VOSELUM-328447 format. One line per 2 residues: their letters; for each residue z, y, x of N, C-alpha, C. Coordinates in steps of 0.1 Angstrom, whole numbers, plus 5000, padded with zeros to 4 digits. Example, Ala and Ser with C-alpha at 12.3 -4.5 7.8 and 13.67 -1.06 7.14 Angstrom:
REM residues 2
AS	5078,4943,5132,5078,4955,5123,5078,4967,5132 ~ 5071,4978,5128,5071,4989,5137,5079,5000,5129
REM end
This chain:
REM residues 425
XX	1049,1014,8866,1062,1002,8867,1057,0989,8867 ~ 1051,0992,8863,1038,0972,8855,1035,0971,8870
XX	1032,0978,8879,1019,0972,8894,1039,0970,8902 ~ 1040,0978,8906,1051,0976,8910,1059,0963,8910
XX	1061,0963,8898,1066,0948,8893,1055,0936,8899 ~ 1038,0935,8892,1032,0926,8903,1036,0923,8914
XX	1032,0934,8922,1035,0931,8943,1045,0928,8943 ~ 1060,0932,8938,1075,0927,8937,1070,0908,8940
XX	1068,0906,8928,1063,0891,8924,1056,0882,8932 ~ 1047,0890,8933,1035,0887,8944,1043,0880,8956
XX	1044,0898,8963,1060,0888,8975,1064,0886,8979 ~ 1070,0886,8970,1077,0869,8961,1073,0855,8966
XX	1059,0852,8960,1057,0844,8955,1053,0838,8972 ~ 1050,0851,8980,1042,0843,8996,1053,0841,9003
XX	1061,0852,9000,1073,0847,9006,1079,0827,9007 ~ 1073,0819,8993,1081,0808,8991,1070,0795,8999
XX	1057,0807,8994,1049,0796,8997,1049,0791,9012 ~ 1052,0811,9016,1055,0803,9038,1065,0798,9042
XX	1074,0791,9033,1086,0788,9034,1081,0778,9028 ~ 1078,0774,9027,1072,0760,9017,1067,0748,9035
XX	1057,0760,9035,1046,0760,9047,1049,0756,9058 ~ 1068,0758,9062,1071,0761,9075,1079,0744,9073
XX	1085,0744,9060,1092,0735,9060,1087,0717,9061 ~ 1071,0718,9056,1069,0710,9056,1061,0702,9072
XX	1063,0719,9083,1050,0714,9088,1071,0710,9098 ~ 1078,0716,9098,1090,0711,9101,1092,0699,9106
XX	1089,0691,9091,1094,0684,9086,1087,0666,9090 ~ 1070,0673,9092,1062,0668,9096,1065,0666,9112
XX	1070,0677,9121,1075,0675,9134,1080,0663,9138 ~ 1091,0665,9129,1104,0658,9132,1104,0643,9123
XX	1090,0638,9121,1086,0626,9111,1076,0619,9124 ~ 1071,0626,9138,1066,0623,9150,1068,0621,9156
XX	1082,0628,9155,1093,0628,9171,1096,0617,9168 ~ 1106,0613,9158,1116,0603,9151,1108,0589,9152
XX	1095,0586,9154,1081,0580,9144,1076,0576,9160 ~ 1081,0584,9172,1071,0585,9183,1076,0569,9190
XX	1088,0563,9194,1088,0550,9198,1076,0543,9197 ~ 1075,0542,9184,1063,0529,9172,1054,0538,9179
XX	1043,0547,9180,1029,0555,9180,1029,0555,9197 ~ 1036,0559,9203,1033,0564,9215,1029,0556,9220
XX	1039,0537,9224,1032,0527,9235,1023,0525,9234 ~ 1022,0526,9212,0996,0514,9220,0992,0526,9220
XX	0998,0543,9217,0987,0553,9223,0977,0553,9233 ~ 0986,0546,9243,0997,0550,9256,0989,0538,9259
XX	0991,0526,9257,0981,0514,9251,0969,0516,9255 ~ 0970,0517,9243,0953,0521,9242,0942,0526,9249
XX	0949,0537,9250,0945,0547,9262,0946,0540,9277 ~ 0948,0539,9284,0950,0532,9300,0939,0517,9292
XX	0942,0514,9284,0930,0501,9283,0920,0504,9281 ~ 0914,0516,9277,0903,0521,9279,0895,0527,9286
XX	0908,0531,9302,0903,0540,9312,0898,0529,9320 ~ 0909,0518,9317,0904,0501,9324,0891,0495,9329
XX	0891,0499,9309,0876,0488,9310,0868,0497,9312 ~ 0865,0513,9308,0852,0518,9322,0852,0518,9333
XX	0865,0516,9337,0862,0517,9353,0861,0501,9359 ~ 0868,0492,9354,0864,0478,9363,0846,0478,9350
XX	0843,0476,9343,0832,0472,9336,0823,0481,9352 ~ 0824,0495,9348,0817,0501,9365,0811,0494,9374
XX	0825,0492,9379,0827,0484,9393,0817,0468,9394 ~ 0818,0458,9383,0812,0447,9377,0795,0449,9375
XX	0796,0469,9368,0780,0467,9372,0771,0468,9389 ~ 0775,0474,9389,0776,0491,9403,0774,0468,9411
XX	0791,0466,9417,0787,0454,9419,0776,0442,9416 ~ 0768,0440,9409,0757,0430,9396,0740,0432,9407
XX	0748,0449,9408,0733,0453,9408,0724,0450,9398 ~ 0712,0456,9405,0694,0452,9395,0689,0447,9410
XX	0677,0444,9399,0663,0447,9402,0653,0447,9397 ~ 0644,0458,9394,0627,0459,9389,0618,0450,9393
XX	0611,0438,9387,0605,0429,9394,0593,0438,9386 ~ 0576,0432,9384,0567,0440,9386,0558,0425,9382
XX	0549,0431,9368,0542,0414,9367,0527,0420,9370 ~ 0523,0410,9375,0507,0416,9381,0501,0404,9373
XX	0490,0411,9357,0485,0396,9352,0472,0391,9360 ~ 0475,0378,9355,0458,0375,9365,0446,0377,9356
XX	0437,0378,9362,0422,0387,9351,0424,0378,9337 ~ 0425,0362,9333,0426,0362,9328,0435,0352,9320
XX	0438,0360,9304,0451,0353,9302,0443,0345,9287 ~ 0450,0332,9282,0449,0326,9276,0454,0314,9266
XX	0466,0327,9269,0480,0320,9258,0480,0323,9255 ~ 0489,0324,9239,0488,0335,9229,0505,0334,9231
XX	0510,0353,9223,0524,0356,9229,0536,0344,9221 ~ 0531,0342,9219,0542,0324,9220,0550,0322,9235
XX	0535,0321,9245,0540,0319,9259,0553,0328,9263 ~ 0548,0341,9257,0564,0344,9263,0574,0347,9252
XX	0576,0340,9242,0586,0339,9233,0592,0326,9240 ~ 0589,0320,9244,0595,0307,9245,0606,0311,9267
XX	0599,0322,9276,0602,0330,9285,0616,0336,9275 ~ 0612,0342,9270,0620,0355,9262,0635,0341,9253
XX	0633,0328,9247,0640,0324,9243,0652,0319,9259 ~ 0652,0320,9270,0655,0317,9281,0667,0327,9288
XX	0659,0339,9278,0668,0350,9283,0681,0345,9274 ~ 0678,0341,9264,0692,0343,9252,0707,0344,9260
XX	0710,0351,9268,0726,0349,9273,0741,0355,9270 ~ 0748,0343,9264,0752,0349,9256,0770,0356,9265
XX	0765,0344,9276,0780,0347,9279,0795,0327,9283 ~ 0799,0332,9287,0809,0322,9285,0822,0328,9292
XX	0824,0346,9294,0836,0352,9303,0847,0345,9290 ~ 0858,0341,9310,0872,0345,9299,0879,0362,9293
XX	0892,0358,9295,0896,0370,9286,0896,0378,9299 ~ 0903,0366,9312,0908,0375,9328,0900,0378,9336
XX	0885,0376,9333,0868,0380,9339,0865,0389,9327 ~ 0865,0388,9315,0864,0403,9307,0874,0417,9308
XX	0890,0419,9305,0898,0426,9311,0900,0431,9318 ~ 0901,0418,9331,0909,0424,9345,0891,0428,9358
XX	0882,0418,9354,0868,0420,9356,0860,0426,9356 ~ 0864,0425,9343,0853,0436,9338,0835,0428,9328
XX	0833,0417,9332,0823,0411,9332,0814,0415,9318 ~ 0805,0418,9319,0794,0411,9302,0789,0407,9299
XX	0784,0405,9291,0767,0396,9289,0760,0399,9294 ~ 0750,0395,9304,0737,0403,9303,0728,0406,9301
XX	0719,0413,9308,0709,0426,9295,0690,0425,9300 ~ 0686,0427,9297,0675,0434,9307,0667,0438,9296
XX	0658,0447,9304,0645,0456,9305,0635,0450,9301 ~ 0624,0451,9298,0613,0448,9296,0602,0463,9287
XX	0595,0465,9304,0594,0476,9302,0575,0481,9305 ~ 0569,0484,9300,0552,0491,9299,0557,0503,9300
XX	0543,0509,9315,0546,0519,9315,0530,0526,9322 ~ 0525,0537,9320,0514,0542,9321,0510,0555,9330
XX	0510,0556,9339,0512,0566,9350,0490,0569,9359 ~ 0491,0582,9356,0476,0585,9347,0467,0579,9347
XX	0473,0565,9339,0462,0558,9332,0464,0543,9335 ~ 0468,0542,9352,0470,0531,9356,0490,0523,9350
XX	0486,0511,9333,0493,0501,9332,0497,0489,9339 ~ 0511,0490,9335,0515,0480,9344,0525,0476,9331
XX	0537,0466,9341,0543,0456,9331,0557,0453,9340 ~ 0568,0454,9342,0580,0453,9349,0594,0446,9339
XX	0598,0437,9345,0610,0434,9335,0622,0435,9349 ~ 0636,0446,9344,0644,0448,9352,0657,0433,9347
XX	0661,0434,9360,0670,0427,9356,0688,0426,9366 ~ 0694,0419,9364,0702,0414,9374,0703,0405,9383
XX	0702,0400,9400,0691,0395,9405,0699,0377,9408 ~ 0706,0374,9397,0710,0359,9402,0702,0355,9387
XX	0696,0361,9379,0689,0359,9369,0667,0366,9374 ~ 0670,0364,9387,0658,0365,9392,0648,0356,9398
XX	0656,0345,9398,0649,0331,9397,0645,0323,9387 ~ 0653,0328,9376,0646,0317,9359,0638,0323,9356
XX	0639,0341,9360,0620,0349,9348,0609,0344,9357 ~ 0612,0338,9375,0597,0340,9382,0595,0325,9380
XX	0604,0318,9377,0601,0301,9375,0599,0298,9359 ~ 0604,0311,9345,0598,0312,9336,0583,0316,9331
XX	0577,0327,9340,0566,0329,9344,0556,0324,9343 ~ 0560,0315,9359,0553,0313,9366,0548,0294,9356
XX	0557,0295,9349,0556,0281,9337,0552,0286,9332 ~ 0547,0298,9328,0544,0298,9313,0524,0308,9319
XX	0525,0313,9322,0513,0316,9330,0510,0311,9345 ~ 0501,0302,9341,0499,0303,9358,0489,0313,9359
XX	0493,0317,9373,0482,0326,9383,0493,0333,9381 ~ 0497,0342,9369,0508,0355,9368,0515,0356,9385
XX	0518,0365,9392,0525,0370,9399,0529,0380,9403 ~ 0545,0381,9403,0556,0390,9402,0559,0392,9415
XX	0563,0405,9414,0574,0416,9432,0585,0420,9425 ~ 0592,0421,9435,0599,0431,9436,0593,0444,9437
XX	0597,0455,9427,0589,0465,9430,0601,0478,9432 ~ 0593,0494,9433,0602,0499,9439,0604,0507,9424
XX	0614,0514,9420,0614,0520,9411,0605,0533,9406 ~ 0602,0526,9396,0593,0539,9399,0596,0555,9386
XX	0612,0558,9384,0619,0562,9375,0622,0573,9391 ~ 0617,0570,9402,0632,0577,9408,0627,0589,9415
XX	0621,0592,9413,0617,0604,9418,0610,0612,9401 ~ 0614,0611,9395,0613,0619,9380,0628,0623,9372
XX	0622,0638,9374,0636,0640,9378,0636,0653,9366 ~ 0643,0662,9355,0642,0673,9350,0646,0686,9354
XX	0628,0690,9356,0630,0706,9357,0621,0713,9352 ~ 0623,0716,9347,0617,0732,9335,0610,0738,9339
XX	0603,0739,9352,0598,0749,9366,0583,0738,9365 ~ 0584,0724,9366,0564,0723,9364,0567,0706,9354
XX	0572,0701,9348,0573,0695,9345,0578,0695,9329 ~ 0571,0688,9319,0577,0692,9306,0574,0673,9307
XX	0592,0670,9297,0599,0658,9298,0599,0656,9278 ~ 0595,0651,9276,0601,0649,9262,0603,0631,9259
XX	0615,0625,9255,0624,0614,9253,0627,0616,9237 ~ 0627,0596,9236,0631,0592,9221,0636,0583,9220
XX	0644,0577,9211,0654,0566,9214,0646,0563,9193 ~ 0640,0549,9193,0632,0546,9186,0644,0538,9172
XX	0643,0538,9160,0654,0523,9150,0644,0519,9142 ~ 0644,0514,9137,0644,0504,9123,0643,0508,9109
XX	0641,0511,9101,0637,0514,9089,0645,0510,9077 ~ 0640,0500,9080,0648,0495,9067,0662,0484,9078
XX	0675,0480,9074,0681,0470,9078,0679,0464,9086 ~ 0683,0454,9094,0678,0443,9106,0671,0432,9103
XX	0679,0431,9092,0678,0415,9087,0667,0415,9090 ~ 0652,0421,9079,0641,0422,9078,0635,0429,9092
XX	0621,0415,9091,0617,0416,9100,0607,0421,9099 ~ 0593,0425,9111,0587,0434,9117,0576,0426,9121
XX	0560,0431,9119,0553,0420,9114,0546,0415,9129 ~ 0548,0403,9130,0549,0395,9146,0529,0392,9149
XX	0535,0385,9158,0519,0380,9165,0519,0365,9149 ~ 0522,0360,9145,0519,0350,9134,0517,0352,9122
XX	0517,0370,9124,0511,0371,9106,0502,0379,9111 ~ 0494,0383,9123,0481,0381,9130,0480,0372,9134
XX	0487,0357,9132,0475,0347,9135,0471,0343,9146 ~ 0483,0348,9161,0480,0350,9171,0488,0331,9170
XX	0490,0328,9166,0497,0316,9170,0487,0307,9167 ~ 0473,0308,9164,0466,0294,9159,0456,0295,9168
XX	0453,0287,9175,0434,0280,9182,0424,0295,9169 ~ 0420,0302,9179,0408,0315,9173,0402,0323,9183
XX	0388,0318,9180,0381,0330,9192,0380,0336,9200 ~ 0381,0338,9212,0386,0356,9219,0382,0367,9207
XX	0369,0362,9202,0363,0381,9195,0371,0379,9183 ~ 0377,0373,9175,0380,0370,9165,0391,0370,9165
XX	0402,0378,9172,0419,0379,9177,0419,0389,9173 ~ 0431,0390,9170,0433,0411,9169,0450,0406,9174
XX	0453,0418,9191,0463,0418,9189,0467,0431,9190 ~ 0481,0433,9178,0488,0441,9180,0489,0452,9188
XX	0490,0446,9202,0496,0456,9219,0484,0468,9219 ~ 0468,0456,9217,0454,0464,9220,0457,0481,9217
XX	0463,0486,9207,0462,0498,9205,0473,0507,9213 ~ 0481,0498,9217,0493,0502,9229,0485,0506,9242
XX	0480,0489,9244,0474,0494,9258,0462,0502,9261 ~ 0455,0508,9247,0445,0514,9254,0452,0530,9249
XX	0460,0529,9245,0468,0549,9247,0468,0549,9262 ~ 0476,0542,9266,0482,0537,9277,0475,0544,9291
XX	0460,0535,9289,0456,0539,9292,0441,0541,9295 ~ 0448,0558,9282,0444,0570,9281,0447,0584,9288
XX	0459,0581,9292,0467,0589,9297,0462,0594,9317 ~ 0459,0607,9308,0451,0609,9324,0458,0615,9336
XX	0451,0624,9344,0463,0627,9353,0476,0636,9357 ~ 0485,0634,9363,0493,0645,9356,0506,0642,9349
XX	0499,0628,9341,0508,0623,9330,0513,0607,9329 ~ 0522,0606,9323,0538,0592,9319,0532,0591,9312
XX	0535,0580,9308,0547,0573,9292,0552,0565,9304 ~ 0559,0565,9292,0572,0544,9303,0576,0543,9285
XX	0567,0531,9286,0583,0521,9272,0595,0511,9276 ~ 0605,0522,9270,0620,0507,9277,0624,0501,9266
XX	0622,0486,9265,0624,0479,9256,0637,0464,9262 ~ 0650,0469,9254,0665,0464,9262,0667,0455,9253
XX	0672,0445,9260,0676,0425,9246,0690,0426,9256 ~ 0691,0423,9245,0709,0408,9251,0709,0402,9236
XX	0716,0398,9243,0717,0382,9231,0728,0388,9226 ~ 0726,0382,9210,0732,0389,9199,0745,0377,9195
XX	0761,0384,9194,0770,0374,9193,0777,0378,9184 ~ 0786,0373,9176,0798,0375,9168,0806,0387,9170
XX	0810,0393,9171,0820,0404,9179,0835,0398,9174 ~ 0841,0394,9186,0851,0394,9188,0863,0399,9196
XX	0875,0395,9206,0884,0402,9211,0881,0412,9225 ~ 0869,0403,9227,0857,0402,9238,0850,0406,9246
XX	0848,0413,9227,0834,0425,9226,0838,0431,9222 ~ 0852,0441,9230,0850,0454,9220,0861,0456,9214
XX	0867,0442,9216,0880,0439,9197,0875,0438,9187 ~ 0875,0441,9173,0867,0445,9160,0865,0454,9155
XX	0864,0463,9166,0861,0479,9157,0847,0489,9166 ~ 0830,0488,9160,0834,0484,9146,0829,0474,9142
XX	0833,0467,9129,0830,0453,9132,0812,0446,9130 ~ 0807,0441,9136,0795,0439,9138,0787,0427,9125
XX	0777,0433,9118,0775,0429,9109,0770,0415,9105 ~ 0773,0404,9101,0769,0387,9101,0752,0385,9097
XX	0750,0388,9109,0733,0394,9106,0727,0372,9094 ~ 0731,0360,9103,0726,0359,9095,0727,0352,9082
XX	0741,0356,9077,0744,0351,9067,0741,0364,9059 ~ 0739,0377,9063,0731,0388,9055,0716,0382,9053
XX	0714,0377,9063,0694,0373,9064,0697,0359,9048 ~ 0699,0350,9048,0703,0342,9045,0706,0349,9024
XX	0716,0357,9016,0719,0357,9014,0705,0369,9008 ~ 0703,0375,9015,0686,0382,9009,0674,0369,9004
XX	0677,0355,9013,0659,0353,9001,0668,0346,8990 ~ 0684,0341,8995,0690,0337,8981,0686,0344,8962
XX	0689,0363,8968,0684,0371,8957,0671,0368,8962 ~ 0663,0373,8973,0645,0372,8965,0640,0360,8958
XX	0649,0344,8956,0645,0334,8957,0649,0331,8940 ~ 0664,0341,8930,0670,0341,8923,0658,0351,8912
XX	0647,0363,8922,0645,0371,8918,0629,0365,8908 ~ 0625,0353,8920,0612,0349,8911,0615,0342,8901
XX	0622,0333,8900,0633,0318,8892,0635,0330,8884 ~ 0640,0338,8877,0643,0348,8874,0661,0342,8863
XX	0665,0341,8853,0675,0339,8848,0673,0335,8837 ~ 0684,0322,8827,0689,0319,8820,0683,0323,8807
XX	0674,0315,8800,0682,0321,8782,0689,0326,8778 ~ 0697,0341,8769,0708,0335,8761,0709,0327,8758
XX	0706,0316,8747,0710,0308,8741,0709,0300,8745 ~ 0709,0295,8761,0717,0288,8773,0706,0271,8768
XX	0692,0275,8772,0681,0265,8768,0689,0262,8787 ~ 0683,0251,8785,0688,0239,8799,0674,0247,8811
XX	0664,0249,8805,0652,0257,8818,0655,0270,8814 ~ 0649,0271,8829,0653,0285,8839,0635,0288,8838
XX	0635,0308,8838,0625,0308,8835,0615,0314,8843 ~ 0608,0314,8845,0596,0317,8862,0586,0320,8865
XX	0579,0329,8873,0574,0335,8875,0565,0337,8892 ~ 0552,0340,8886,0547,0335,8900,0553,0348,8912
XX	0555,0343,8922,0560,0357,8931,0548,0360,8937 ~ 0551,0374,8947,0534,0383,8943,0533,0383,8960
XX	0522,0385,8964,0516,0385,8977,0532,0390,8991 ~ 0540,0402,8987,0543,0402,8994,0556,0397,8996
XX	0568,0391,8980,0581,0383,8978,0574,0374,8990 ~ 0563,0367,8985,0564,0352,8996,0562,0361,9009
XX	0558,0373,9020,0551,0373,9028,0573,0370,9033 ~ 0577,0384,9025,0589,0386,9033,0603,0377,9030
XX	0594,0366,9021,0607,0349,9019,0604,0343,9033 ~ 0592,0338,9035,0586,0334,9046,0590,0344,9063
XX	0591,0350,9066,0597,0361,9073,0610,0358,9078 ~ 0618,0353,9060,0629,0358,9062,0636,0342,9072
XX	0631,0340,9064,0634,0320,9069,0632,0315,9089 ~ 0616,0317,9087,0610,0317,9101,0620,0328,9110
XX	0628,0334,9105,0640,0347,9111,0646,0335,9114 ~ 0653,0333,9110,0664,0324,9113,0668,0313,9119
XX	0654,0311,9120,0652,0291,9131,0651,0302,9142 ~ 0645,0314,9148,0646,0324,9159,0660,0326,9171
XX	0662,0331,9180,0672,0335,9190,0673,0351,9184 ~ 0683,0356,9180,0690,0371,9174,0684,0376,9186
XX	0682,0391,9184,0691,0396,9198,0692,0413,9203 ~ 0699,0420,9205,0705,0432,9198,0693,0440,9209
XX	0690,0450,9202,0678,0456,9209,0676,0473,9209 ~ 0673,0474,9222,0669,0493,9221,0656,0493,9230
XX	0652,0501,9222,0643,0505,9222,0645,0527,9229 ~ 0632,0524,9239,0629,0537,9244,0622,0544,9247
XX	0618,0553,9248,0603,0561,9250,0602,0578,9258 ~ 0589,0579,9267,0590,0590,9274,0581,0598,9273
XX	0576,0606,9276,0562,0615,9277,0562,0620,9289 ~ 0560,0619,9299,0566,0632,9312,0551,0639,9316
XX	0545,0650,9318,0535,0657,9323,0536,0666,9333 ~ 0527,0674,9343,0533,0689,9352,0529,0701,9342
XX	0535,0704,9340,0535,0716,9333,0514,0724,9326 ~ 0508,0716,9338,0495,0720,9335,0490,0706,9326
XX	0493,0696,9327,0485,0684,9325,0493,0685,9312 ~ 0501,0696,9303,0513,0682,9291,0496,0685,9279
XX	0499,0680,9271,0492,0672,9256,0498,0666,9250 ~ 0503,0680,9241,0508,0673,9232,0505,0657,9223
XX	0490,0656,9224,0487,0643,9222,0494,0628,9229 ~ 0504,0630,9236,0510,0623,9243,0524,0618,9235
XX	0532,0629,9231,0537,0623,9226,0538,0618,9213 ~ 0526,0625,9199,0518,0624,9189,0512,0596,9194
XX	0509,0601,9203,0507,0586,9207,0518,0577,9207 ~ 0527,0581,9217,0537,0578,9219,0546,0573,9210
XX	0547,0577,9203,0556,0578,9182,0549,0569,9176 ~ 0530,0566,9181,0526,0557,9168,0526,0546,9173
XX	0537,0541,9192,0527,0530,9193,0529,0523,9186 ~ 0538,0522,9176,0548,0508,9175,0541,0504,9159
XX	0538,0512,9156,0533,0515,9143,0522,0502,9137 ~ 0513,0494,9146,0508,0486,9146,0520,0468,9138
XX	0530,0470,9142,0543,0460,9141,0548,0457,9125 ~ 0545,0477,9117,0551,0477,9107,0542,0468,9095
XX	0546,0469,9081,0547,0468,9072,0555,0472,9057 ~ 0555,0475,9047,0559,0479,9041,0565,0474,9032
XX	0560,0453,9032,0568,0448,9025,0586,0437,9036 ~ 0583,0443,9050,0586,0438,9059,0597,0450,9068
XX	0595,0457,9071,0602,0467,9093,0592,0473,9091 ~ 0598,0481,9100,0592,0498,9107,0595,0500,9120
XX	0596,0498,9136,0604,0505,9141,0597,0526,9143 ~ 0602,0529,9137,0607,0542,9139,0602,0553,9143
XX	0602,0570,9149,0606,0573,9158,0628,0573,9152 ~ 0636,0576,9157,0648,0579,9158,0647,0596,9169
XX	0665,0597,9169,0665,0610,9177,0653,0608,9188 ~ 0654,0620,9189,0645,0629,9205,0653,0638,9209
XX	0646,0649,9222,0650,0656,9231,0644,0674,9224 ~ 0640,0668,9214,0639,0683,9213,0648,0686,9201
XX	0649,0702,9196,0660,0710,9190,0649,0719,9182 ~ 0649,0716,9170,0649,0727,9161,0651,0735,9146
XX	0661,0746,9161,0672,0755,9152,0665,0769,9156 ~ 0667,0782,9150,0667,0789,9155,0675,0795,9166
XX	0681,0793,9167,0693,0796,9182,0693,0791,9191 ~ 0678,0795,9200,0666,0789,9208,0677,0792,9227
XX	0686,0800,9221,0691,0795,9236,0704,0786,9240 ~ 0709,0786,9229,0716,0774,9225,0709,0762,9227
XX	0701,0755,9216,0698,0750,9213,0681,0743,9229 ~ 0685,0758,9235,0676,0748,9244,0689,0743,9261
XX	0696,0748,9254,0705,0736,9271,0706,0726,9266 ~ 0711,0724,9252,0718,0718,9243,0703,0705,9242
XX	0692,0698,9248,0678,0701,9249,0678,0694,9266 ~ 0684,0706,9280,0684,0704,9287,0688,0693,9287
XX	0700,0694,9289,0710,0683,9282,0710,0667,9279 ~ 0701,0668,9267,0696,0654,9268,0688,0646,9275
XX	0680,0656,9274,0671,0652,9281,0675,0649,9297 ~ 0680,0650,9302,0686,0647,9316,0699,0629,9313
XX	0703,0633,9300,0710,0620,9295,0704,0610,9288 ~ 0692,0612,9283,0684,0602,9280,0674,0594,9292
XX	0673,0604,9305,0665,0600,9314,0677,0596,9327 ~ 0679,0599,9329,0697,0595,9336,0699,0578,9330
XX	0699,0574,9312,0700,0563,9310,0690,0552,9313 ~ 0682,0559,9310,0666,0556,9312,0666,0544,9323
XX	0671,0558,9341,0673,0552,9347,0674,0543,9353 ~ 0690,0541,9348,0704,0529,9349,0700,0515,9339
XX	0687,0520,9333,0687,0505,9322,0706,0503,9312 ~ 0707,0520,9313,0721,0519,9301,0716,0523,9291
XX	0721,0507,9279,0727,0512,9266,0735,0506,9255 ~ 0737,0495,9263,0749,0484,9256,0761,0488,9266
XX	0759,0494,9272,0769,0487,9285,0777,0508,9290 ~ 0783,0511,9296,0788,0526,9304,0777,0530,9311
XX	0775,0537,9319,0785,0556,9308,0773,0561,9293 ~ 0756,0550,9295,0759,0558,9283,0753,0549,9269
XX	0759,0540,9263,0762,0534,9256,0757,0543,9245 ~ 0748,0530,9241,0745,0539,9224,0740,0550,9223
XX	0736,0560,9233,0727,0568,9232,0715,0571,9224 ~ 0720,0580,9216,0713,0584,9207,0705,0574,9202
XX	0711,0568,9197,0709,0551,9191,0720,0540,9192 ~ 0718,0536,9178,0721,0521,9177,0720,0509,9180
XX	0724,0497,9183,0711,0488,9186,0710,0480,9174 ~ 0697,0467,9173,0692,0463,9158,0688,0448,9166
XX	0691,0445,9157,0681,0429,9153,0673,0425,9159 ~ 0661,0422,9172,0650,0413,9167,0645,0400,9172
XX	0646,0389,9165,0642,0378,9172,0632,0376,9185 ~ 0637,0359,9189,0622,0367,9204,0608,0365,9197
XX	0606,0362,9181,0594,0366,9180,0589,0376,9182 ~ 0603,0387,9171,0594,0403,9171,0596,0402,9185
XX	0601,0404,9193,0604,0411,9208,0592,0404,9217 ~ 0580,0389,9215,0573,0390,9219,0562,0390,9214
XX	0559,0396,9204,0553,0407,9194,0549,0409,9206 ~ 0556,0426,9204,0557,0442,9215,0556,0442,9227
XX	0563,0425,9234,0561,0431,9250,0556,0411,9255 ~ 0544,0414,9255,0532,0396,9261,0526,0409,9271
XX	0522,0389,9280,0509,0396,9289,0493,0392,9275 ~ 0492,0404,9277,0471,0399,9267,0466,0398,9273
XX	0459,0394,9261,0447,0381,9266,0435,0388,9272 ~ 0425,0383,9268,0407,0384,9282,0404,0401,9259
XX	0414,0396,9251,0405,0404,9241,0412,0420,9239 ~ 0417,0418,9250,0423,0434,9252,0414,0438,9264
XX	0412,0452,9266,0398,0454,9277,0403,0471,9282 ~ 0417,0473,9285,0415,0482,9288,0412,0480,9304
XX	0405,0493,9309,0394,0494,9320,0412,0494,9327 ~ 0425,0498,9334,0434,0501,9344,0444,0493,9340
XX	0442,0486,9332,0456,0473,9334,0454,0468,9345 ~ 0460,0466,9356,0472,0463,9367,0468,0447,9364
XX	0445,0444,9370,0454,0430,9376,0454,0426,9389 ~ 0455,0412,9387,0448,0406,9403,0439,0399,9402
XX	0433,0407,9420,0412,0412,9419,0409,0398,9420 ~ 0415,0386,9423,0411,0371,9422,0422,0358,9424
XX	0419,0354,9411,0420,0336,9411,0427,0334,9427 ~ 0436,0325,9425,0449,0318,9435,0446,0306,9430
XX	0444,0299,9436,0444,0282,9441,0445,0277,9453 ~ 0453,0262,9449,0459,0259,9461,0442,0247,9470
XX	0446,0247,9484,0432,0243,9488,0432,0227,9486 ~ 0418,0220,9483,0421,0207,9487,0423,0200,9486
XX	0432,0185,9486,0438,0181,9490,0432,0170,9506 ~ 0412,0174,9503,0411,0166,9518,0405,0172,9530
XX	0405,0184,9526,0411,0194,9534,0405,0193,9544 ~ 0402,0183,9557,0402,0188,9570,0405,0190,9576
X	0420,0189,9590,0425,0200,9598,0420,0195,9611
REM end
């Protein structure tokens, strides 16, 4: 009897719950239908706008085109990275598009790709840009680096494809360890902004170039630094979702916070004086670096790296060297460029992960070839952009001086000069 009573009550309870669920579902459907005149037009408008912007911006990118410029170094470079900082400052192009140009013609802020590669140990420097900025880049390089030569180059990426039977490919997108406001260790921290004897200079790019110069036959290493002038969020910058952080405001607040920590606080009795203490060396370095960053132009940056090798030439030390390529710009009191997402997966579902890995390799390789990171079709692939100033970018990408002795670094065979003015004709 007791068992039948429990079964009956349980059945009744289930029927009541089911009835309530059905009533809730019907009420929800009625509410959605009744409010459709409000949300449906907004949904359709948002969908149309998104699809139109994808189409318009893709068409604008194809129309603008791109050109890959190779930078041939003179035999001797006596300029500090400050010369490269001046060049990068000239690339701070925020654009001044109208709403018509943004939403109808699909125009976007210009972006540039700074690239250092090694093909079987042959180290080369490139800059990718839209053709209309070519003259600006060339004139800036010729002004800052007399003797340099710039050529339009054939794209070194065009003959590389994902082929598991013939090559092994590993790619990654780098990121910052701390928030954007904390700068990395720069050439100024290394003293390269001051006059020094060539033998006493310590160029942080040396270790990168030595690693690239050690790449053996059948191997390639690519490093790509994509930059775009940073500007505040607006309707013309993909509306306000998500909102960009105010980099300058946050940096100022951090400076005030660190100074306040050094000053201490007023005594509880309300004494007029304020307690002070001597700041530590790392605190002084951080405050100086933050204040210096605020005087520089900020760029949104994405950094990618690839190690590519034929099956028989693959050496995992190439991946290790690529990961460590930015370690010399790190500081525990400042910031660090570190490994982000990469094409490998380390899960037990081997077959499924192999499919995902191949897709990641294809997507990242195509994004690298198209120099696509801030725009479609590979917007923010595997990483979000972070802020670096002109000083920081010039530190990780500049023409090395005599201190770099990499024998495989591509340089001009002989110095060129104009003919004497009094040469008889």
